[in-house]
VEXLUM-205868 format. One record per atom (N, C-alpha, C): atom name; y, x, z. Coordinates in steps of 0.05 Angstrom, whole numbers, plus 5000, padded with zeros to 4 digits. Each point is the difference from the previous one (the first is absolute). Layout:
% residues N
["CA",[Y,X,Z]] ...
//
This chain:
% residues 307
["N",[5795,4662,6080]] ["CA",[5009,4986,4975]] ["C",[4986,4973,4999]] ["N",[5016,4980,4993]] ["CA",[4988,4973,4999]] ["C",[4981,4998,4976]] ["N",[4978,4986,5005]] ["CA",[4979,4997,4979]] ["C",[5010,4980,4979]] ["N",[4997,5007,4974]] ["CA",[5008,4982,4979]] ["C",[4981,4976,4998]] ["N",[5011,4976,5000]] ["CA",[4983,4976,4998]] ["C",[4995,4993,4971]] ["N",[4975,4995,4993]] ["CA",[4993,4991,4973]] ["C",[4997,4970,5000]] ["N",[5017,4986,4986]] ["CA",[5000,4971,5000]] ["C",[4980,4991,4978]] ["N",[4986,4979,5008]] ["CA",[4981,4988,4981]] ["C",[5008,4972,4994]] ["N",[4996,4992,4975]] ["CA",[5008,4973,4991]] ["C",[4976,4986,4988]] ["N",[4991,4979,5014]] ["CA",[4977,4985,4990]] ["C",[5006,4987,4973]] ["N",[5024,4989,4995]] ["CA",[5005,4989,4973]] ["C",[4997,5020,4978]] ["N",[5008,5025,5005]] ["CA",[4997,5021,4980]] ["C",[4970,5006,4995]] ["N",[4984,5000,5021]] ["CA",[4972,5006,4997]] ["C",[4986,4976,4986]] ["N",[5007,4976,5006]] ["CA",[4989,4977,4987]] ["C",[5007,5000,4970]] ["N",[5025,5008,4994]] ["CA",[5009,5001,4972]] ["C",[4984,5022,4985]] ["N",[4996,5023,5013]] ["CA",[4984,5021,4987]] ["C",[4972,4991,4993]] ["N",[4987,4988,5020]] ["CA",[4972,4992,4996]] ["C",[4998,4978,4978]] ["N",[5018,4981,5001]] ["CA",[4999,4978,4981]] ["C",[5006,5010,4972]] ["N",[5018,5019,4997]] ["CA",[5007,5011,4973]] ["C",[4976,5017,4989]] ["N",[4986,5014,5018]] ["CA",[4977,5015,4991]] ["C",[4978,4981,4990]] ["N",[4997,4978,5013]] ["CA",[4979,4981,4992]] ["C",[5007,4985,4975]] ["N",[5026,4992,4998]] ["CA",[5008,4983,4977]] ["C",[5008,5016,4975]] ["N",[5012,5024,5004]] ["CA",[5008,5016,4978]] ["C",[5027,4993,4988]] ["N",[5011,4977,5008]] ["CA",[5027,4992,4991]] ["C",[5015,4988,5023]] ["N",[5027,5001,4999]] ["CA",[5016,4989,5021]] ["C",[4997,4969,5000]] ["N",[4995,4989,4976]] ["CA",[4997,4971,4999]] ["C",[4975,4991,5016]] ["N",[4978,5014,4995]] ["CA",[4975,4994,5014]] ["C",[5002,5005,5030]] ["N",[5013,5022,5007]] ["CA",[5003,5006,5029]] ["C",[5018,4980,5014]] ["N",[5021,4991,4987]] ["CA",[5018,4980,5011]] ["C",[4985,4974,5004]] ["N",[4984,4992,4980]] ["CA",[4984,4975,5003]] ["C",[4980,5002,5023]] ["N",[4988,5024,5003]] ["CA",[4980,5004,5022]] ["C",[5014,4998,5027]] ["N",[5024,5010,5003]] ["CA",[5014,5001,5026]] ["C",[5017,4976,5005]] ["N",[5005,4984,4979]] ["CA",[5018,4977,5003]] ["C",[5029,5009,5002]] ["N",[5007,5022,4987]] ["CA",[5027,5010,5000]] ["C",[5011,5001,4972]] ["N",[5026,5008,4997]] ["CA",[5012,5004,4974]] ["C",[4993,5028,4990]] ["N",[5001,5003,4973]] ["CA",[4995,5026,4989]] ["C",[5020,5021,5010]] ["N",[5024,4992,5003]] ["CA",[5021,5019,5010]] ["C",[4994,5009,5029]] ["N",[4989,4982,5016]] ["CA",[4993,5007,5028]] ["C",[4978,5021,5000]] ["N",[4980,4996,4983]] ["CA",[4978,5020,4998]] ["C",[5011,5026,4990]] ["N",[5017,5000,4980]] ["CA",[5011,5025,4989]] ["C",[5016,5015,5021]] ["N",[5016,4985,5015]] ["CA",[5017,5012,5021]] ["C",[4982,5013,5021]] ["N",[4979,4987,5009]] ["CA",[4983,5010,5020]] ["C",[4986,5026,4991]] ["N",[4991,5001,4976]] ["CA",[4986,5024,4989]] ["C",[5021,5022,4997]] ["N",[5023,4994,4990]] ["CA",[5021,5020,4996]] ["C",[5008,5012,5027]] ["N",[5002,4983,5021]] ["CA",[5007,5009,5027]] ["C",[4978,5019,5010]] ["N",[4975,4993,4996]] ["CA",[4978,5017,5009]] ["C",[5000,5027,4985]] ["N",[5005,4999,4974]] ["CA",[5002,5025,4985]] ["C",[5023,5018,5009]] ["N",[5022,4987,5007]] ["CA",[5024,5015,5009]] ["C",[4994,5013,5028]] ["N",[4985,4985,5017]] ["CA",[4994,5010,5026]] ["C",[4980,5023,4998]] ["N",[4981,4998,4982]] ["CA",[4979,5021,4997]] ["C",[5010,5023,4983]] ["N",[5020,4995,4983]] ["CA",[5011,5021,4983]] ["C",[4982,5006,4977]] ["N",[4984,4981,4991]] ["CA",[4982,5004,4977]] ["C",[4995,4974,4985]] ["N",[4997,5001,4973]] ["CA",[4994,4976,4985]] ["C",[4972,4990,5006]] ["N",[4996,4974,5000]] ["CA",[4974,4989,5006]] ["C",[4988,4986,4976]] ["N",[5016,4994,4980]] ["CA",[4989,4986,4976]] ["C",[5013,5012,4975]] ["N",[4984,5000,4978]] ["CA",[5010,5008,4974]] ["C",[4994,4978,4980]] ["N",[5019,4994,4983]] ["CA",[4996,4978,4981]] ["C",[4984,5011,4976]] ["N",[4979,4984,4993]] ["CA",[4982,5008,4978]] ["C",[4990,4975,4986]] ["N",[5007,4997,4975]] ["CA",[4991,4978,4983]] ["C",[5005,4973,5013]] ["N",[5024,4997,5011]] ["CA",[5008,4974,5012]] ["C",[4990,4995,5028]] ["N",[4985,5019,5012]] ["CA",[4990,4997,5027]] ["C",[5010,5023,5017]] ["N",[4999,4996,5026]] ["CA",[5008,5021,5019]] ["C",[4975,5014,5010]] ["N",[4998,5025,4993]] ["CA",[4976,5016,5008]] ["C",[5007,5015,5025]] ["N",[4984,4998,5022]] ["CA",[5006,5014,5025]] ["C",[4996,5030,4997]] ["N",[5017,5016,5012]] ["CA",[4997,5029,5001]] ["C",[4979,5007,5020]] ["N",[4992,5025,5000]] ["CA",[4980,5009,5020]] ["C",[5011,4997,5029]] ["N",[5026,5003,5004]] ["CA",[5011,4997,5026]] ["C",[4997,4970,5009]] ["N",[5004,4981,4982]] ["CA",[4996,4972,5006]] ["C",[4971,4994,5007]] ["N",[4982,5012,4985]] ["CA",[4971,4996,5006]] ["C",[4993,5010,5028]] ["N",[5010,5024,5006]] ["CA",[4995,5012,5027]] ["C",[5012,4983,5022]] ["N",[5025,4992,4996]] ["CA",[5013,4983,5021]] ["C",[4986,4974,5004]] ["N",[4992,4987,4978]] ["CA",[4986,4975,5002]] ["C",[4974,5003,5015]] ["N",[4986,5022,4996]] ["CA",[4975,5005,5014]] ["C",[5005,5004,5030]] ["N",[5022,5014,5007]] ["CA",[5007,5004,5028]] ["C",[5008,4974,5014]] ["N",[5009,4981,4984]] ["CA",[5009,4974,5012]] ["C",[4977,4981,5006]] ["N",[4975,5007,4990]] ["CA",[4978,4982,5004]] ["C",[4996,4992,5029]] ["N",[4999,5019,5019]] ["CA",[4997,4992,5028]] ["C",[5021,4981,5011]] ["N",[5025,5004,4990]] ["CA",[5022,4983,5009]] ["C",[4995,4971,4991]] ["N",[4992,4996,4975]] ["CA",[4996,4973,4990]] ["C",[4975,4987,5012]] ["N",[4980,5017,5006]] ["CA",[4977,4989,5014]] ["C",[5007,4991,5028]] ["N",[5017,5015,5014]] ["CA",[5009,4993,5027]] ["C",[5017,4974,4999]] ["N",[5018,4998,4980]] ["CA",[5016,4976,4998]] ["C",[4982,4975,4995]] ["N",[4979,5004,4985]] ["CA",[4982,4978,4994]] ["C",[4985,4991,5025]] ["N",[4997,5018,5020]] ["CA",[4984,4993,5024]] ["C",[5018,4987,5022]] ["N",[5026,5002,4997]] ["CA",[5018,4990,5020]] ["C",[4995,4970,5004]] ["N",[4995,4992,5025]] ["CA",[4994,4972,5008]] ["C",[4975,4988,4986]] ["N",[4986,5017,4985]] ["CA",[4976,4989,4987]] ["C",[5007,4983,4976]] ["N",[4982,4998,4980]] ["CA",[5006,4984,4976]] ["C",[5001,4971,5007]] ["N",[5020,4986,4989]] ["CA",[5002,4971,5004]] ["C",[4984,4985,4979]] ["N",[4992,5014,4979]] ["CA",[4984,4988,4979]] ["C",[4984,5023,4988]] ["N",[4979,4993,4985]] ["CA",[4983,5021,4988]] ["C",[5016,5020,4984]] ["N",[4995,5026,5004]] ["CA",[5015,5021,4986]] ["C",[4989,5001,4971]] ["N",[5017,5000,4981]] ["CA",[4992,5002,4972]] ["C",[5000,5029,4991]] ["N",[4975,5010,4995]] ["CA",[4997,5028,4991]] ["C",[5005,5002,4970]] ["N",[5013,5021,4992]] ["CA",[5007,5003,4972]] ["C",[4983,5021,4987]] ["N",[4991,4994,4975]] ["CA",[4986,5019,4984]] ["C",[5016,5005,4974]] ["N",[5008,5025,4995]] ["CA",[5016,5007,4977]] ["C",[4981,5013,4979]] ["N",[4996,4987,4977]] ["CA",[4982,5009,4980]] ["C",[5016,5006,4974]] ["N",[4991,5021,4986]] ["CA",[5011,5007,4974]] ["C",[4977,5005,4981]] ["N",[5002,4990,4975]] ["CA",[4979,5003,4980]] ["C",[5012,4998,4972]] ["N",[4987,5012,4980]] ["CA",[5009,4997,4972]] ["C",[4993,4972,4990]] ["N",[5012,4992,4977]] ["CA",[4995,4973,4990]] ["C",[4971,4992,4995]] ["N",[4983,5019,4991]] ["CA",[4973,4993,4994]] ["C",[4985,4990,5024]] ["N",[5007,5008,5024]] ["CA",[4988,4991,5025]] ["C",[5016,4977,5013]] ["N",[5026,5002,4999]] ["CA",[5017,4982,5014]] ["C",[4999,4972,4989]] ["N",[5005,4997,4974]] ["CA",[5001,4974,4988]] ["C",[4972,4988,4999]] ["N",[4998,4975,5007]] ["CA",[4975,4985,5000]] ["C",[4982,5009,5023]] ["N",[4989,5025,4998]] ["CA",[4979,5007,5019]] ["C",[5010,5002,5029]] ["N",[5020,5017,5005]] ["CA",[5009,5003,5027]] ["C",[5014,4974,5010]] ["N",[5013,4986,4982]] ["CA",[5013,4975,5008]] ["C",[4979,4980,5012]] ["N",[4978,4997,4986]] ["CA",[4979,4982,5010]] ["C",[4987,5010,5026]] ["N",[4997,5027,5002]] ["CA",[4988,5011,5024]] ["C",[5019,4998,5024]] ["N",[5026,5004,4995]] ["CA",[5019,4996,5022]] ["C",[5001,4972,5009]] ["N",[4998,4981,4981]] ["CA",[5000,4972,5007]] ["C",[4977,4993,5019]] ["N",[4975,5009,4993]] ["CA",[4977,4994,5017]] ["C",[5002,5015,5027]] ["N",[5011,5024,4999]] ["CA",[5004,5016,5024]] ["C",[5018,4987,5020]] ["N",[5023,4989,4990]] ["CA",[5019,4987,5018]] ["C",[4989,4973,5011]] ["N",[4984,4987,4984]] ["CA",[4988,4975,5010]] ["C",[4981,5006,5024]] ["N",[4987,5023,4998]] ["CA",[4981,5008,5021]] ["C",[5014,5013,5024]] ["N",[5024,5011,4995]] ["CA",[5015,5015,5020]] ["C",[5029,4990,5001]] ["N",[5005,4976,5010]] ["CA",[5027,4988,4998]] ["C",[5021,5015,5017]] ["N",[4991,5017,5018]] ["CA",[5020,5015,5016]] ["C",[5011,5024,4985]] ["N",[4989,5006,4976]] ["CA",[5009,5023,4985]] ["C",[5021,4992,4979]] ["N",[5017,5019,4993]] ["CA",[5020,4997,4979]] ["C",[4996,5023,4980]] ["N",[5000,4993,4974]] ["CA",[4995,5021,4980]] ["C",[5025,5003,4982]] ["N",[5007,5025,4995]] ["CA",[5021,5007,4981]] ["C",[4987,5015,4978]] ["N",[5001,4990,4975]] ["CA",[4988,5013,4977]] ["C",[5021,5010,4980]] ["N",[4998,5026,4994]] ["CA",[5017,5013,4980]] ["C",[4983,5007,4976]] ["N",[5010,4992,4976]] ["CA",[4987,5007,4975]] ["C",[5015,5023,4986]] ["N",[4987,5023,4996]] ["CA",[5014,5023,4989]] ["C",[4980,5018,4986]] ["N",[5010,5022,4989]] ["CA",[4982,5019,4986]] ["C",[4983,5015,5020]] ["N",[4979,5013,4989]] ["CA",[4982,5015,5018]] ["C",[5014,5023,5013]] ["N",[5020,5013,4986]] ["CA",[5016,5021,5013]] ["C",[5015,4989,5024]] ["N",[5011,4976,4997]] ["CA",[5016,4989,5022]] ["C",[4981,4991,5023]] ["N",[4975,4994,4994]] ["CA",[4981,4993,5021]] ["C",[4998,5024,5019]] ["N",[4995,5024,4989]] ["CA",[4998,5024,5016]] ["C",[5025,5006,5015]] ["N",[5023,4998,4986]] ["CA",[5026,5007,5012]] ["C",[5006,4980,5023]] ["N",[4993,4975,4996]] ["CA",[5005,4980,5021]] ["C",[4984,5006,5025]] ["N",[4975,5009,4997]] ["CA",[4984,5007,5024]] ["C",[5011,5025,5013]] ["N",[5008,5020,4985]] ["CA",[5011,5024,5011]] ["C",[5026,4995,5015]] ["N",[5016,4981,4990]] ["CA",[5026,4995,5013]] ["C",[4998,4980,5023]] ["N",[4976,4991,5006]] ["CA",[4995,4981,5022]] ["C",[5014,4973,4995]] ["N",[5002,4992,4974]] ["CA",[5010,4974,4993]] ["C",[4978,4979,4998]] ["N",[4975,5010,4999]] ["CA",[4977,4982,4998]] ["C",[4977,5010,5017]] ["N",[4983,4981,5009]] ["CA",[4977,5007,5016]] ["C",[4975,5006,4984]] ["N",[4998,4987,4977]] ["CA",[4976,5002,4983]] ["C",[5007,4998,4971]] ["N",[4988,5018,4984]] ["CA",[5003,4998,4971]] ["C",[4973,4997,4987]] ["N",[4999,4989,4976]] ["CA",[4976,4999,4984]] ["C",[5006,5012,4973]] ["N",[4983,5018,4991]] ["CA",[5006,5014,4975]] ["C",[4975,5007,4985]] ["N",[5003,5004,4974]] ["CA",[4977,5009,4984]] ["C",[5004,5028,4990]] ["N",[5020,5014,5011]] ["CA",[5006,5028,4992]] ["C",[4990,5019,5022]] ["N",[4981,5016,4992]] ["CA",[4989,5020,5019]] ["C",[5018,5024,5002]] ["N",[5006,5008,5025]] ["CA",[5018,5022,5003]] ["C",[4994,5014,5027]] ["N",[5009,5025,5002]] ["CA",[4998,5015,5024]] ["C",[5028,5009,5007]] ["N",[5011,4987,5021]] ["CA",[5028,5005,5007]] ["C",[5003,5001,5031]] ["N",[5014,5019,5010]] ["CA",[5003,5003,5029]] ["C",[5015,4976,5010]] ["N",[4990,4989,5023]] ["CA",[5013,4978,5013]] ["C",[4987,4973,4995]] ["N",[4982,4999,4981]] ["CA",[4986,4974,4995]] ["C",[4970,5005,4999]] ["N",[4985,4979,5006]] ["CA",[4971,5002,4998]] ["C",[4990,4976,4983]] ["N",[4979,5005,4984]] ["CA",[4989,4980,4982]] ["C",[4973,4991,5010]] ["N",[4997,4974,5004]] ["CA",[4975,4988,5009]] ["C",[4987,4985,4976]] ["N",[4975,5006,4993]] ["CA",[4988,4987,4977]] ["C",[4998,4970,5004]] ["N",[5005,4985,4978]] ["CA",[4999,4971,5001]] ["C",[4980,4989,4979]] ["N",[5005,5006,4974]] ["CA",[4982,4991,4979]] ["C",[4996,5021,4979]] ["N",[4978,5000,4987]] ["CA",[4995,5017,4976]] ["C",[4990,4982,4977]] ["N",[5011,5004,4976]] ["CA",[4993,4983,4977]] ["C",[4994,5017,4976]] ["N",[4984,4990,4982]] ["CA",[4995,5013,4974]] ["C",[5019,4987,4980]] ["N",[5007,5015,4979]] ["CA",[5017,4989,4979]] ["C",[4986,4979,4984]] ["N",[5015,4980,4991]] ["CA",[4989,4979,4983]] ["C",[5018,4995,4976]] ["N",[4989,4988,4980]] ["CA",[5015,4990,4977]] ["C",[5004,4970,5003]] ["N",[5025,4991,5000]] ["CA",[5006,4971,5003]] ["C",[5007,4990,4972]] ["N",[4989,4976,4994]] ["CA",[5004,4988,4973]] ["C",[4995,4970,5002]] ["N",[5009,4985,4980]] ["CA",[4993,4971,5000]] ["C",[4970,4996,4999]] ["N",[4991,4977,5011]] ["CA",[4971,4995,5001]] ["C",[4987,4997,4973]] ["N",[5016,4993,4979]] ["CA",[4988,4997,4974]] ["C",[5003,5026,4983]] ["N",[5007,5022,5013]] ["CA",[5002,5025,4985]] ["C",[4972,5010,4992]] ["N",[4997,5013,4977]] ["CA",[4974,5009,4990]] ["C",[4985,5018,5020]] ["N",[5015,5015,5017]] ["CA",[4987,5019,5018]] ["C",[4996,4988,5028]] ["N",[5007,4975,5004]] ["CA",[5000,4988,5027]] ["C",[4972,4998,5012]] ["N",[4979,4999,4983]] ["CA",[4973,4997,5011]] ["C",[4985,5026,5002]] ["N",[5013,5022,4994]] ["CA",[4987,5026,5002]] ["C",[4996,5008,5029]] ["N",[4979,5015,5007]] ["CA",[4996,5009,5028]] ["C",[5020,5021,5008]] ["N",[5011,5015,4980]] ["CA",[5020,5020,5006]] ["C",[5014,5007,4973]] ["N",[5023,5013,5003]] ["CA",[5015,5009,4976]] ["C",[5005,5030,5003]] ["N",[4994,5015,4979]] ["CA",[5005,5029,5001]] ["C",[5027,5006,4989]] ["N",[5011,5024,5006]] ["CA",[5026,5007,4989]] ["C",[5000,5000,4969]] ["N",[4978,5008,4988]] ["CA",[4999,5001,4971]] ["C",[5003,4973,4988]] ["N",[4991,4979,5014]] ["CA",[5001,4973,4989]] ["C",[5029,4989,5000]] ["N",[5018,5014,5013]] ["CA",[5028,4991,4999]] ["C",[5015,5010,4975]] ["N",[4986,5016,4984]] ["CA",[5012,5010,4975]] ["C",[5010,4977,4983]] ["N",[5025,5001,4992]] ["CA",[5013,4981,4982]] ["C",[5002,4972,5013]] ["N",[4995,4998,5026]] ["CA",[5003,4974,5014]] ["C",[5029,4997,5010]] ["N",[5012,4976,4999]] ["CA",[5026,4996,5012]] ["C",[4998,5005,5030]] ["N",[5017,5016,5011]] ["CA",[4999,5008,5028]] ["C",[5027,4995,5014]] ["N",[4999,4989,5024]] ["CA",[5023,4997,5017]] ["C",[4999,5022,5021]] ["N",[5020,5018,4999]] ["CA",[4999,5024,5017]] ["C",[5021,4998,5022]] ["N",[4994,5014,5022]] ["CA",[5020,5005,5021]] ["C",[5020,5020,4990]] ["N",[5024,4999,5010]] ["CA",[5021,5019,4992]] ["C",[4992,5028,5009]] ["N",[5013,5020,4987]] ["CA",[4992,5027,5005]] ["C",[5007,5011,5027]] ["N",[5015,4986,5016]] ["CA",[5005,5009,5027]] ["C",[4975,4997,5018]] ["N",[4981,4984,4990]] ["CA",[4975,4997,5015]] ["C",[4981,5023,4993]] ["N",[4989,5013,5021]] ["CA",[4980,5022,4995]] ["C",[4976,4989,4985]] ["N",[4993,4975,5003]] ["CA",[4976,4989,4987]] ["C",[5004,4999,4970]] ["N",[5024,4999,4990]] ["CA",[5005,5000,4971]] ["C",[4990,5026,4988]] ["N",[5007,5022,5013]] ["CA",[4992,5026,4990]] ["C",[4970,5004,5002]] ["N",[4988,4990,5022]] ["CA",[4971,5002,5003]] ["C",[4985,4985,4978]] ["N",[5010,4976,4994]] ["CA",[4987,4984,4979]] ["C",[5003,5013,4972]] ["N",[5024,5011,4995]] ["CA",[5004,5013,4974]] ["C",[4982,5025,4997]] ["N",[4994,5014,5022]] ["CA",[4982,5023,4998]] ["C",[4972,4991,4993]] ["N",[4991,4978,5013]] ["CA",[4974,4989,4994]] ["C",[4997,4991,4971]] ["N",[5021,4987,4991]] ["CA",[4999,4991,4972]] ["C",[5000,5023,4981]] ["N",[5016,5021,5006]] ["CA",[5001,5024,4983]] ["C",[4973,5013,4998]] ["N",[4987,5003,5023]] ["CA",[4973,5013,5001]] ["C",[4980,4984,4984]] ["N",[5003,4974,4998]] ["CA",[4982,4983,4985]] ["C",[5009,4996,4971]] ["N",[5022,5013,4993]] ["CA",[5012,4997,4973]] ["C",[5006,4970,4993]] ["N",[5010,4987,5020]] ["CA",[5007,4972,4997]] ["C",[5031,4998,5000]] ["N",[5010,4985,4980]] ["CA",[5029,4996,4998]] ["C",[5005,4970,4999]] ["N",[5005,4988,5023]] ["CA",[5007,4971,5000]] ["C",[5028,4995,4989]] ["N",[5005,4975,4995]] ["CA",[5027,4992,4991]] ["C",[5015,4988,5024]] ["N",[5018,5016,5011]] ["CA",[5015,4991,5024]] ["C",[5021,4980,4991]] ["N",[4997,4975,5009]] ["CA",[5018,4979,4991]] ["C",[5021,4993,5021]] ["N",[4996,5010,5025]] ["CA",[5021,4995,5020]] ["C",[4995,5019,5023]] ["N",[5022,5006,5014]] ["CA",[5000,5016,5025]] ["C",[5012,4984,5022]] ["N",[4987,5001,5024]] ["CA",[5010,4984,5023]] ["C",[4999,5017,5025]] ["N",[5014,4991,5020]] ["CA",[5002,5016,5024]] ["C",[4981,4992,5022]] ["N",[4987,4977,4997]] ["CA",[4981,4991,5021]] ["C",[4974,4991,4987]] ["N",[4978,5001,5015]] ["CA",[4974,4991,4990]] ["C",[5000,4969,4996]] ["N",[5015,4986,5017]] ["CA",[5001,4971,4997]] ["C",[5013,4992,4974]] ["N",[5021,5015,4992]] ["CA",[5012,4994,4974]] ["C",[4981,5007,4977]] ["N",[4984,5021,5003]] ["CA",[4981,5008,4979]] ["C",[4979,4978,4996]] ["N",[4989,4990,5022]] ["CA",[4979,4980,4996]] ["C",[5011,4973,4991]] ["N",[5025,4994,5008]] ["CA",[5012,4975,4991]] ["C",[5005,5001,4969]] ["N",[5007,5024,4990]] ["CA",[5003,5003,4971]] ["C",[4972,4998,4986]] ["N",[4980,5012,5014]] ["CA",[4973,4998,4989]] ["C",[4991,4970,4999]] ["N",[5007,4985,5020]] ["CA",[4993,4972,5001]] ["C",[5012,4985,4976]] ["N",[5023,5009,4990]] ["CA",[5013,4988,4977]] ["C",[4988,5009,4974]] ["N",[4980,5017,5001]] ["CA",[4986,5008,4976]] ["C",[5013,5024,4986]] ["N",[5018,5014,5014]] ["CA",[5014,5022,4987]] ["C",[4983,5025,4996]] ["N",[4981,5004,5018]] ["CA",[4983,5023,4998]] ["C",[4983,5004,5025]] ["N",[4988,5024,5003]] ["CA",[4983,5007,5023]] ["C",[5017,5016,5019]] ["N",[4996,4996,5026]] ["CA",[5013,5016,5021]] ["C",[4979,5014,5017]] ["N",[5003,5026,5003]] ["CA",[4983,5016,5018]] ["C",[5014,5002,5027]] ["N",[4989,4988,5020]] ["CA",[5014,4997,5026]] ["C",[4982,5003,5024]] ["N",[5013,5002,5023]] ["CA",[4986,4998,5026]] ["C",[4995,4970,5005]] ["N",[4975,4992,5004]] ["CA",[4995,4971,5004]] ["C",[5008,4989,5027]] ["N",[5007,5018,5019]] ["CA",[5008,4991,5026]] ["C",[5030,5001,5003]] ["N",[5013,4977,5007]] ["CA",[4989,4974,5007]] ["C",[5001,4980,4976]] ["N",[5003,5011,4976]] ["CA",[5004,4982,4977]] ["C",[4977,4980,4996]] ["N",[4976,5009,5005]] ["CA",[4976,4983,4995]] ["C",[5002,4974,5015]] ["N",[5011,5001,5024]] ["CA",[5001,4976,5017]] ["C",[5018,4978,4987]] ["N",[5018,5008,4983]] ["CA",[5020,4981,4990]] ["C",[4997,4995,4970]] ["N",[4984,5016,4986]] ["CA",[4997,4996,4971]] ["C",[4972,4997,4991]] ["N",[4980,4998,5018]] ["CA",[4972,4999,4991]] ["C",[4994,4974,4986]] ["N",[5015,4979,5004]] ["CA",[4995,4975,4986]] ["C",[5012,5000,4972]] ["N",[5020,5018,4995]] ["CA",[5014,5000,4975]] ["C",[4991,5022,4981]] ["N",[4989,5022,5011]] ["CA",[4994,5024,4985]] ["C",[4972,5009,5004]] ["N",[4990,5016,4981]] ["CA",[4975,5015,5004]] ["C",[5007,5028,5010]] ["N",[4985,5009,5020]] ["CA",[5003,5027,5010]] ["C",[4974,5015,4994]] ["N",[5002,5021,4984]] ["CA",[4976,5015,4992]] ["C",[5003,5029,5010]] ["N",[4980,5011,5013]] ["CA",[5002,5028,5010]] ["C",[5007,5019,4978]] ["N",[5018,5019,5006]] ["CA",[5007,5021,4981]] ["C",[4984,5024,5006]] ["N",[4984,5009,4981]] ["CA",[4981,5022,5005]] ["C",[5015,5027,5001]] ["N",[5008,5007,5024]] ["CA",[5015,5024,5004]] ["C",[4998,5008,5030]] ["N",[5012,5023,5007]] ["CA",[5001,5008,5028]] ["C",[5026,4991,5013]] ["N",[5015,4982,4988]] ["CA",[5025,4991,5012]] ["C",[4994,4983,5025]] ["N",[5011,5008,5022]] ["CA",[4997,4985,5025]] ["C",[5028,4996,5013]] ["N",[5004,4977,5012]] ["CA",[5025,4993,5012]] ["C",[4995,4997,5030]] ["N",[5016,5013,5016]] ["CA",[4997,4998,5029]] ["C",[5026,4989,5013]] ["N",[4995,4981,5017]] ["CA",[5023,4987,5015]] ["C",[4999,5010,5029]] ["N",[5024,5004,5011]] ["CA",[5002,5011,5027]] ["C",[5019,4984,5017]] ["N",[4995,5000,5026]] ["CA",[5021,4994,5020]] ["C",[5014,5026,5005]] ["N",[5027,4999,5001]] ["CA",[5015,5024,5006]] ["C",[5016,4996,5026]] ["N",[4997,5019,5018]] ["CA",[5013,4998,5027]] ["C",[5013,5026,5007]] ["N",[5017,4999,5020]] ["CA",[5013,5024,5010]] ["C",[4979,5017,5014]] ["N",[5001,5026,4996]] ["CA",[4983,5019,5014]] ["C",[5013,5011,5025]] ["N",[5024,4992,5005]] ["CA",[5015,5010,5023]] ["C",[5006,4979,5021]] ["N",[4996,4975,4993]] ["CA",[5005,4978,5019]] ["C",[4974,4984,5005]] ["N",[4997,4989,5023]] ["CA",[4976,4984,5005]] ["C",[4999,4975,4982]] ["N",[4976,4992,4992]] ["CA",[4997,4976,4984]] ["C",[5007,4976,5017]] ["N",[5016,4981,4989]] ["CA",[5008,4977,5015]] ["C",[4976,4981,5002]] ["N",[5000,4983,5020]] ["CA",[4978,4980,5004]] ["C",[5000,4981,4976]] ["N",[5023,4992,4991]] ["CA",[5001,4981,4977]] ["C",[4988,5012,4975]] ["N",[5005,5026,4995]] ["CA",[4989,5013,4977]] ["C",[4970,5001,5002]] ["N",[4990,5006,5024]] ["CA",[4971,5002,5003]] ["C",[4986,4973,4996]] ["N",[5013,4979,5011]] ["CA",[4988,4973,4997]] ["C",[5001,4991,4971]] ["N",[5022,5006,4986]] ["CA",[5002,4992,4972]] ["C",[4980,5015,4982]] ["N",[4996,5026,5005]] ["CA",[4981,5015,4984]] ["C",[4972,4988,5004]] ["N",[4993,4993,5025]] ["CA",[4974,4988,5005]] ["C",[4998,4973,4985]] ["N",[5022,4985,5000]] ["CA",[4999,4974,4986]] ["C",[4995,5004,4970]] ["N",[5013,5020,4988]] ["CA",[4996,5005,4972]] ["C",[4971,5009,4994]] ["N",[4990,5017,5017]] ["CA",[4972,5010,4995]] ["C",[4980,4978,5003]] ["N",[5005,4981,5018]] ["CA",[4981,4978,5004]] ["C",[5003,4978,4980]] ["N",[5024,4996,4989]] ["CA",[5006,4977,4983]] ["C",[5005,5005,4971]] ["N",[4998,5025,4991]] ["CA",[5003,5006,4972]] ["C",[4975,4990,4985]] ["N",[5003,4982,4981]] ["CA",[4977,4989,4986]] ["C",[4985,5022,4985]] ["N",[4974,4999,4998]] ["CA",[4985,5020,4985]] ["C",[5004,4995,4970]] ["N",[4996,5021,4984]] ["CA",[4999,4997,4971]] ["C",[4980,5019,4989]] ["N",[4991,4997,4975]] ["CA",[4978,5016,4989]] ["C",[5008,5029,4996]] ["N",[5025,5007,5001]] ["CA",[5009,5026,4991]] ["C",[5011,5018,5023]] ["N",[5003,4988,5024]] ["CA",[5012,5015,5022]] ["C",[4983,5000,5025]] ["N",[5005,5019,5017]] ["CA",[4986,5001,5026]] ["C",[5019,5010,5021]] ["N",[4992,4995,5025]] ["CA",[5016,5009,5023]] ["C",[4997,5030,5003]] ["N",[5023,5014,5003]] ["CA",[4999,5029,5005]] ["C",[4984,5013,4978]] ["N",[4988,5023,5007]] ["CA",[4982,5014,4981]] ["C",[4986,5023,5015]] ["N",[4980,5010,4987]] ["CA",[4984,5021,5012]] ["C",[5017,5025,5005]] ["N",[4996,5011,5024]] ["CA",[5014,5025,5006]] ["C",[5029,4996,5010]] ["N",[5008,4974,5002]] ["CA",[5028,4995,5009]] ["C",[5002,5003,5030]] 
//
């Protein structure tokens, strides 16, 4: 019996890899220099040949299925071999795919990426800003090489590497009556105007328990979804914000007073990586860059004891 020949199509594989990296047909088409319809046809042809869907639409983006992730991983040797054919005619640009929530991505990571690329011009960085849940999902789905998160979790398929630990602080205008205190206790927030994080944040519940134990009832004047929004409202004189000072202190220390909050509240920041795939060289170099170039502040430290 004649052996069945399996045909392979490089355009289909290129379309698959570009769509996984970009998340949209528009981005994949721009990356490949093709039309959106050409990318869609190539992926549809590959799905038809394999007999399985490779992408699912979710919140306006195309999320790869597990079959797509596995196929993409099996294609790594092929693309490495293609890159070696005839040798590189110009320096190869290595890509680092990063995902982080807004509190880290805006301002802090942007400035760190800028200095990183100036020092490593052969690298290319793709930064996605999303929720902490999406950070973990993106690493699990092999859409990103490195994530940064402030949410501690134990989940199969990912590993958490300690980055920073910070104590909670109260942020307020420099002319606030409490601004010169060495610390502020939960009880002292009684009847004070307070800017709180929304209830989807676990820290909101932790703060409320501390206040309840101290019989302190502040006046919550606003709820916000990010620490940056909280301190910006505090800067306007709206009230006090109890927040993680990292990396806020680097950007608001000239505008606000940061006073230690006398409590056991601690904030830990992590690098999040796949536990099933090797760490990429670009991720390792960028992590080292962050550890060496993150400015010190009075409330944070690198890693922590027992990590």
